N, C-alpha and C positions, 0 to 999 in steps of 0.2 A: 504495500499499498505506499502507495507516495504521497507526501506532502510538500505541496510549492509554498514558499513564504517568502511572500514580498511586501516590503515595507517603502514606504516614500515618505518623504519628508522635505519640506518646503519651508523658505522662511529666511532672510538674512543673519538672523543671529545661528541659523543653523551652518548656514554656507560658513560665515566667519569662523565659529569652531573649530568645524573642519578643518578648514586651511592653516590655521595656526598651530593644529597637531599633527600638520603631513611633515613626513621626515624631505630632507632631502631628493629630489629627484633618483640620482644614483645609489643611494642608500636602499632608499625603496625598491629598486630595479633590483638590485642584489639578493635583499631579503625576500619577494614576491620569488625571483628562481630557485633558493634556497627551499623556499616553502614546497612550491612544487614539485620540485624535484625528490623531497622527503614525501609528501604524499603521494604521490605515484608509488614512489617505491613501497612505501608502506601498505598502500590498496591494492598493490599487483601484488604482493605477498597475502594478504588478510584474504583476497581474492582465490586463489591457490589455493591457501590451507582450508575456507570454506567449503571449495570444490572437493576439495579430498576427503576432507571428515563428512560431508554430505551426502557422498554419493553411495546410493543403494547397492548394494552387492545382491545379484539372483545367481539362484541356481536354475535352470530351467529342463524339467522334465518331461518328455514328449517321446514317444516309441517313432514316432514318424519323422525321420531327418529333415523333410522337406518345412513343416510346419516346426519344429525346434531350431532350425536355422532362420525360420524367416521371423520369429520372437525376439530372437538374440541381436538380430540385425535394427529391427526398433529398438529394441534396449540401449544396444550401443551409441545409434546414434544420440542417445541423449549425453547432456553432460553431468547428470546426476544418476546415470546407471552403470552398471559395470556387471555384465556376466563373469562371474567368476567361473562355473561351471556346466556342463549338460550332460544330459546322463538318459538313457533310453530303456532302461530297466530299471527297477524296484530296488532290487540291491547294489547295482552302482549309485543309486539315490540315496541310499542309506547312508555307503561309505563314504562318499564326496560330503554331504552335508556335516559328517561328524568330523571329516579332515577340515573342510573349509570356513564350518558354521557362517554359513549368509545370510543375511537379512528376511530374505523371501526364498521360500521352494515354490518357483511356479510349476504345477503338477496336472498334470492329463488324470482322467480317471480311469480310462481304458490304457494298459501299457502291454499290454501282448498278454502274457499268461500274470501278472501283476495285476490286481486291484489298486487304483489311486486313493481310495477310502481307506484301505487298509494302511496302505503306505504310509497315507496320512497321519494318521495314529501312531503308525512305529514312529513315524520323525519325531512328532511331540514326544513321545517317552524317550527317544533316542539324545536328547538333547532339551532337557527339561528347564536347564539353567541357562538356557540359550534365551535369548529376545529374538527368537527367529520367528517368522511368521510363515504358514503353509496354508496357500492358496489354490484353489483347485482353479484350473480352466481345460472346460470342456466344451466341447461341439454336440453335446445330447444332454438333453435335460428332462428329467423325471422328478416328480416331487418327492420321491422318496430318495434318492440319490441326494437332495437337497438337506433333507432332515436327516440324513444319516452322515451329511458334512458337517455339519452344524452342532449335533449333538457329541460329533471326535471333538469338534472343539476349533475347526480352520477359520483361519481370518476373512475368507474372501471364497465367492461361489461366481466366477464369472465364464462367461460365454467366449466362443472364440470369435462369433460372428460383431465383437466389439469393435466400431471404430481403433484405430491407432492410440487416438488421443483420449479416446474415454478408459483403453486399458492402461495407459502409462498415468492417467490423476488414479483411477482406482488405487492402483499400486502404492503411490505416493499417499492416498491417505489410510493406506494399511500399515505403511510405512510407517505412520504417525500415530495409530492403535487405533484406527478405528473399523467397524466391520463393515466389509460389502458384499451388498448381494446385486449383482450386476444386470439383472434380468427383472423388471418391472413388477412382472407379473409374478413374479417369484418372491418380492416383498410382500405382495396381497397374502399370496398360500401361507408364508411365515409367520405373517399376523394371526390368520384366521385361524392357524396350530397354536399360538400363541394364546390366544381366544380360548379355544378348546380344553385345550391342556390348562388354565386358571379356573375354567367352568369344572372341569374334573377334580383338581385341587379341591376346590371350596368344595363339592358335592364329599369330597373324603372328609374333610374336615368337618361337615356335617352330619356324618356320620350314615347316609341316605343310599340305603340298596337300591338297586334295578329294580326289584318290582315295589319300591315305593314310589318311587319316580313313576312308574306306572299307574299306581294307583293317584296320584297327581293330576297324569294326564287325563283319567277319567274325568277327575274332579273338574277338571278344566272344561270338559265336552258335556259339563253339566248332567253328569249320572248322579245319582243317587245313590246311598248305602246299598238298596235294596238291588236296583239295577248291579253295581259292582261285582253284589256277592253272585248275583247269578250268572254272570258272566265269569269270575273266578270260580265257581260253585263252593263258595264258603257260606258261611252263614251271616248275616246281617251283624252280630257281635262282634265277629271276626273281623271283619269292615271297619267299623266304628274302633275297635281296638287298636287296629292299625296307623287309624287314621291318627287317632291321638296322639301314637308316636309323633308321625309325621308332625305334626304341629309342636311339640315339643321339639323333634331336630330343630325347627327351622322358625323358634321361637317367634311362635304366632299362635292367636287365639281361635283361629276358625278356616272353614277351607275357603274360604276366596283370599283370604290372607296368604293362605301356604298356596295357591296358585298363582297369586300375586307374588308373591317371597322367589317360587320357581322359576316364572319367567325371567324377573330381576338376573336371576343367577343364571340364565339362560340354557336350564335344565328342561322346559318344554319350550 
């Protein structure tokens, strides 16, 4: 983020004061030259140091050489990326990761006989002390693969169809510590799955069984205790007792409140 500072001062008093404080022309020229040389030298060293320290070291793992080389070319064209190694198999990837300790391992799901998701888990276990990010880069998408990858603990799930600039910006974000899912529809699925798990956790905390949720659904349809008893082949007393258990678990007083609370929790 650049900030431009512009100061303008007018008036005789300012001009006079400035003139009185000015050094001799030759002295000022010499001083300016010395300052510029020092600044250029210091800034050059600082830029080079920053470039070296900020460079993101990447290990590229893909069993297709054309894909692997293409990704390496894209990364090496950037000042802040450095491809430190390439691997076509899971065993090579593990060995290189232990040896090189890259910042990011860019990994395909399908690696011939190896499974990239299993390999991701092995990589994270093999280098637990390293600040290494494992990123899936795949041409295939399935919900189960995404959820499996997130459960394993990968830091990114990206599509090979991403434009190069989006791939690079995603990797930079991951390097900074963010988690990135590069497929917009996948984000919706992740959020839906998170909501489902949250509802399931709340249900378990309340102690509701699947059978009790079914009874609440019957109640939401307007079924009476007698009608529920006929559907379940129970007595009305049994239905009433089970409904009382549901009220207690949901901390409500009656059937209408039980239905409302179950809807709020997303159970029906």
